[in-house]
C-alpha positions in Angstrom: 0.1 -0.1 0.1 1.1 3.7 -0.8 0.4 5.9 2.3 1.0 9.7 3.1 0.9 10.7 6.7 0.4 14.5 7.0 2.1 15.8 10.2 5.2 14.7 11.5 4.3 15.3 15.2 4.2 12.6 17.4 1.3 10.6 16.5 2.2 11.7 12.7 6.1 10.5 12.9 5.7 7.4 14.8 2.4 5.6 12.9 3.9 6.4 9.7 7.4 5.1 10.7 5.6 1.5 11.9 3.3 1.5 8.6 6.9 1.4 6.6 8.2 -1.5 8.9 4.8 -3.1 8.1 6.0 -3.1 4.7 4.2 -0.2 2.9 5.4 3.0 1.2 4.9 6.0 3.2 5.4 9.3 2.7 5.8 11.4 5.8 4.5 15.6 5.0 5.0 18.4 6.9 4.8 22.2 6.2 7.9 22.8 8.8 11.5 22.8 6.7 13.3 22.4 9.6 11.9 19.5 10.6 11.5 17.6 7.2 15.5 18.4 6.6 16.2 16.9 10.3 14.3 13.7 9.1 16.2 13.7 5.9 19.5 14.2 7.6 18.3 11.1 9.9 17.8 12.8 12.8 14.6 12.6 15.2 12.8 15.6 16.3 11.2 14.5 19.7 11.9 11.7 22.2 10.9 8.5 21.9 12.9 5.1 22.6 14.0 3.3 19.5 12.4 5.3 17.0 15.7 6.8 15.6 16.5 3.2 14.9 13.2 1.8 13.0 13.6 5.4 10.9 17.2 4.7 9.8 16.1 0.8 8.9 13.2 2.0 6.6 14.5 4.6 5.1 17.6 2.5 3.8 14.9 0.2 2.6 13.7 2.6 0.6 10.3 2.2 2.4 10.0 5.8 4.0 10.8 9.3 3.0 9.8 12.8 3.6 8.8 15.8 2.0 7.0 19.4 2.1 5.1 18.6 -1.3 1.9 17.4 0.1 0.5 17.0 -3.4 3.3 14.7 -4.5 2.5 12.7 -1.4 -1.0 12.4 -1.7 -0.8 11.7 -5.7 -1.8 7.9 -6.1 -2.0 7.2 -2.4 -4.1 4.6 -1.1 -4.7 6.2 2.4 -3.8 9.8 3.3 -3.5 10.1 7.2 -4.2 13.1 8.8 -2.2 13.5 12.0 -1.8 17.2 12.6 -2.5 19.1 15.8 -5.5 19.1 17.4 -4.9 21.6 20.6 -7.3 22.7 22.8 -9.1 25.8 21.7 -8.4 28.9 23.8 -11.9 30.4 25.9 -14.1 27.4 25.5 -12.0 23.8 25.8 -13.3 22.8 22.3 -10.3 20.8 20.0 -9.2 23.2 17.9 -9.9 21.6 14.0 -8.1 24.4 12.1 -5.2 22.3 10.9 -7.3 19.1 10.3 -9.4 21.1 8.1 -6.9 22.8 6.2 -5.1 19.5 5.5 -8.3 18.1 4.5 -8.7 20.6 2.0 -5.3 20.5 0.6 -5.8 16.6 0.0 -8.8 17.4 -1.5 -7.1 19.3 -4.4 -4.4 16.5 -4.8 -5.8 13.4 -5.1 -5.7 11.8 -8.3 -7.6 8.3 -7.7 -10.0 6.5 -5.4 -8.6 7.1 -1.8 -9.2 6.6 1.8 -8.8 9.7 4.2 -8.0 8.9 7.6 -8.5 11.2 10.4 -5.4 9.9 12.9 -5.9 12.9 15.2 -7.9 13.2 18.1 -11.0 14.8 16.9 -14.7 15.1 18.4 -17.7 13.4 17.5 -18.7 14.3 13.9 -15.8 15.7 12.5 -15.1 12.8 9.9 -18.4 13.5 8.6 -16.8 17.4 8.6 -13.7 15.9 6.6 -16.2 14.2 4.1 -18.1 17.6 3.7 -15.0 19.6 3.4 -13.5 17.7 0.8 -16.5 17.1 -1.4 -16.8 20.7 -1.7 -13.2 21.5 -2.9 -13.0 18.9 -5.0 -16.1 17.2 -6.0 -15.1 15.1 -8.6 -12.7 13.3 -6.0 -13.3 9.7 -5.5 -12.9 9.2 -1.6 -14.0 7.9 1.4 -13.3 9.1 4.9 -12.0 6.8 8.0 -11.2 7.3 11.8 -8.6 5.5 13.3 -7.8 7.2 16.6 -4.3 6.5 18.2 -3.7 4.5 21.5 0.1 4.8 21.6 1.8 6.1 25.5 4.4 8.2 24.6 7.8 6.3 26.0 6.2 3.2 24.8 4.8 4.1 21.3 6.5 1.7 18.7 5.3 -1.4 20.9 2.0 -0.2 21.3 1.7 0.0 17.3 3.4 -3.0 16.5 1.3 -5.2 19.6 -1.4 -3.6 20.5 -4.7 -3.7 22.5 -7.0 -2.9 19.9 -6.6 -1.1 16.5 -10.0 0.9 16.1 -11.3 1.8 12.4 -14.5 3.7 12.0 -16.1 3.6 7.8 -19.2 3.7 6.7 -18.7 1.3 3.3 -16.9 -1.8 2.5 -14.4 -0.5 0.3 -13.1 1.8 2.6 -13.1 -1.0 5.2 -11.0 -3.5 2.9 -8.5 -0.6 2.2 -8.1 -0.2 6.2 -7.6 -4.1 6.4 -4.9 -4.3 4.1 -2.9 -1.6 6.1 -3.3 -3.4 9.0 -3.1 -7.0 7.7 0.2 -7.5 9.3 -1.2 -7.3 12.8 -4.5 -9.1 11.5 -2.6 -12.0 10.8 -0.8 -11.6 14.3 -4.5 -12.0 15.6 -4.3 -8.6 17.6 -8.4 -7.0 17.8 -9.0 -4.9 14.9 -12.4 -3.1 15.9 -14.4 -1.9 12.6 -17.2 0.2 13.6 -19.0 3.6 12.4 -17.1 6.8 12.3 -19.1 8.2 15.5 -18.4 5.1 17.2 -14.5 4.8 16.9 -14.5 9.1 17.3 -15.9 8.0 21.0 -13.9 5.3 22.1 -10.7 7.3 21.7 -12.2 10.2 24.3 -14.1 7.6 26.5 -11.0 5.5 27.1 -8.6 8.5 27.7 -11.7 10.3 30.0 -11.9 6.8 31.8 -7.9 6.0 32.5 -7.9 10.0 33.8 -10.7 8.9 36.1 -8.8 6.3 37.4 -5.3 8.5 38.3 -7.5 11.3 39.6 -9.6 8.6 42.1 -6.1 6.9 43.1 -5.1 10.5 43.8 -8.3 11.3 45.9 -7.9 8.2 47.8 -4.5 8.9 48.7 -5.5 12.4 49.9 -7.9 10.4 52.4 -5.4 7.9 53.3 -2.9 10.7 54.9 -5.9 11.8 57.0 -7.1 8.2 58.2 -3.6 6.7 58.2 -3.4 4.3 55.6 -0.7 3.6 52.8 -2.1 4.2 49.0 0.3 1.8 47.7 -1.4 -1.0 49.8 -4.4 0.2 48.8 -4.1 0.3 45.3 -2.2 -3.1 45.3 -5.5 -4.3 47.0 -7.9 -2.7 44.3 -5.7 -3.8 41.6 -6.2 -7.5 42.5 -9.7 -7.1 41.6 -9.4 -8.1 37.9 -12.7 -6.0 37.2 -10.6 -2.8 38.0 -7.3 -3.9 37.1 -3.6 -2.1 38.6 -2.7 -0.1 35.8 -3.4 3.7 36.0 -3.6 3.2 39.8 -0.5 5.0 40.7 -0.9 7.7 43.2 1.0 11.0 42.4 0.8 14.8 41.5 -1.8 14.2 39.0 -2.0 13.8 35.2 -0.4 15.6 32.2 0.9 15.2 28.7 -0.7 15.9 25.4 -3.9 13.7 25.7 -5.3 13.7 29.0 -6.0 17.5 29.8 -6.7 18.3 26.2 -9.2 15.2 25.7 -11.1 15.2 28.9 -11.8 19.2 28.5 -13.2 18.5 24.7 -15.4 15.5 26.0 -17.1 18.1 28.6 -17.5 20.5 26.1 -18.7 17.9 23.7 -21.0 17.2 26.6 -22.1 20.6 26.9 -23.1 21.7 23.5 -25.0 18.4 23.1 -26.7 19.1 26.4 -25.4 16.1 28.2 -23.2 17.3 30.9 -20.2 14.9 31.7 -20.5 15.5 35.0 -17.7 12.5 36.0 -15.2 14.0 33.5 -16.1 17.7 34.8 -15.4 16.8 38.1 -11.9 14.6 37.1 -10.8 18.1 35.6 -11.4 20.0 38.8 -10.2 17.2 41.2 -6.6 17.0 39.2 -6.0 20.5 39.5 -6.6 20.4 42.9 -4.6 17.5 43.3 -1.4 20.0 42.0 -2.2 22.6 44.4 -2.1 19.9 47.1 1.5 18.5 46.1 2.6 22.6 46.2 1.0 22.6 50.0 2.8 19.5 50.8 6.0 21.0 49.5 5.7 24.0 51.2 5.0 22.0 54.7 8.6 20.2 54.3 10.1 23.4 53.9 8.9 25.2 57.1 6.1 26.6 55.6 7.8 28.7 53.4 9.7 28.6 49.9 11.8 32.2 50.3 15.1 31.2 50.1 15.2 27.6 50.0 17.2 25.9 47.6 15.2 23.0 46.0 16.3 20.3 44.0 13.5 18.9 41.5 14.0 15.4 39.8 12.2 15.3 36.6 10.1 17.9 35.5 8.7 15.8 32.0 4.8 14.9 32.6 6.5 10.8 32.7 9.5 9.1 31.7 10.8 8.1 28.6 9.9 11.3 26.9 10.9 15.0 26.5 7.2 16.0 26.5 6.1 18.7 28.9 2.7 19.6 27.6 0.3 19.9 31.0 3.3 18.1 32.8 2.5 18.9 36.7 5.8 20.5 37.3 4.7 23.5 34.8 2.2 23.8 38.0 4.5 23.2 40.6 7.8 24.6 39.8 6.4 28.0 39.3 4.7 28.1 42.5 8.2 27.2 44.4 10.2 30.1 42.3 7.3 32.5 42.8 7.7 31.9 46.3 11.0 32.4 46.7 13.1 29.6 46.4 16.1 28.7 43.7 15.0 26.0 41.8 17.4 23.4 40.5 16.3 21.0 37.8 17.4 17.5 36.6 15.6 15.4 33.7 17.4 13.5 31.1 15.5 14.6 28.5 13.2 18.0 29.5 16.0 20.7 29.0 14.9 20.9 25.3 11.6 22.1 26.0 11.8 23.2 30.0 14.2 25.7 29.5 11.7 28.0 27.5 9.0 26.8 29.8 10.5 27.0 33.2 12.1 30.4 33.1 14.3 31.4 36.6 15.5 27.4 37.1 19.1 26.1 37.3 19.6 23.2 35.2 22.1 20.6 36.6 23.6 17.1 35.0 22.9 14.5 37.9 20.7 14.5 41.0 24.0 14.8 43.5 24.9 18.2 41.9 21.5 19.3 42.3 21.2 18.3 45.7 24.5 20.1 46.8 23.7 22.8 49.7 19.5 21.9 49.0 17.0 22.3 51.6 14.8 20.0 49.7 14.7 17.2 47.5 11.4 16.5 45.4 10.9 13.6 43.2 8.3 14.7 40.6 8.7 12.2 37.7 9.8 8.5 37.7 12.5 8.2 35.6 14.6 5.0 35.7 17.5 7.4 36.5 15.9 8.3 39.9 14.9 4.8 41.2 18.3 3.5 42.9 20.1 7.0 44.2 22.6 6.9 46.4 20.7 8.5 49.2 23.4 8.6 51.5 25.2 10.4 49.4 22.5 12.5 48.7 21.6 13.3 51.9 25.4 14.2 53.1 25.5 16.7 49.9 22.1 18.8 51.5 21.9 21.4 53.8 19.1 20.1 55.4 18.0 16.5 53.9 14.5 16.4 53.1 12.6 14.5 50.8 9.4 14.6 48.8 8.8 11.8 47.1 5.7 12.7 44.5 5.9 9.0 43.2 6.5 7.0 46.1 9.8 5.5 44.6 11.3 5.4 48.1 10.0 4.0 51.5 10.3 6.3 54.8 11.9 3.6 56.5 14.8 3.7 53.5 15.2 7.3 53.7 15.6 8.1 57.1 18.2 5.0 57.4 20.1 6.8 54.5 20.4 9.7 56.6 17.7 11.8 55.6 15.4 13.7 58.6 12.4 13.9 56.9 10.5 11.7 54.1 7.2 12.6 52.8 4.9 10.5 50.2 1.8 10.5 48.6 -0.6 9.1 50.5 1.1 7.6 52.7 
């Protein structure tokens, strides 16, 4: 199959590279000349483990290429995937579909034969029908169908998620489009991975419903963690006890500073807005959004208490600022709420993150970037564990404590235990829900 992937952001680039590894001929398109030049030079503009190696392999095999010329990429394509950004629109919480519709119009003017136009971007229910209208209006002679194919990629594990998915969701209106999509995903079908073919609206809703549910699990355990602190329970034991129930499962039941990233904040806001627009308020989702904001505020107060109720004049070392490990993504990361509060209170903040500096320098002005935790801890009054990178899971706690002015730790990911930390020389250990 010949595939054009419009957009080389996180979803578009990972999807394009993986489709080429399936054996398809893929052309990835982006308007940003600098990004395309990077890709042509073999450099990946995002951090995703293993993506550089897989990209180089398929470029060398002649199955993967990059261009700024959309018309050339679309000409003769069996399927054109729209994988452009859908950020939250300022003021109303809607997903901004400007880039999606602009891409649809450009594709309409470039198609030369039967083409399935596939929306890979996360879009509100009804968007694919709008894409259909835009394409038909721009080119009444176009022979095409639309399809919805939402992505379920976890940053840091995206390649494995694409190659070994829990499920592939495809929304189509007829057998002709379904056959094209089945051929594209044939390598997964042959290995018995679940492929759900449904209607357009259901496919669109599945993505939002899944992300909202996962965000709800995270927020629920964070709320339980707050109560555990009041009654003397340990949220790690509570999570373990809950997760052993097969109806609940143990994933996304780890207490922490709240969810962030490119999906959950944006998609919960969009789902809440869709409900309002259709006079069916999504009350659970709206509460999840509100509670998640409150969780971040609670983390700030937890850190303040560990600093003798004041940030002014304190030196605080923060380990991890990306929204999760194994990514350089800072979008809606809890650190973007927590770190500015520390600086605003008068603290001097040192930050260590294996991949966060590239985006974090602009997003977190006023912090000092350090190469390792031990340099950041030297003379510090408090150590805050904010993102659970593997690099932070086996630190020499005795060396950290010895380097600090006042050896105190706030562990917002519950990586360590109080007994181990105090034994290593820390005078204070504060976790979440413990």
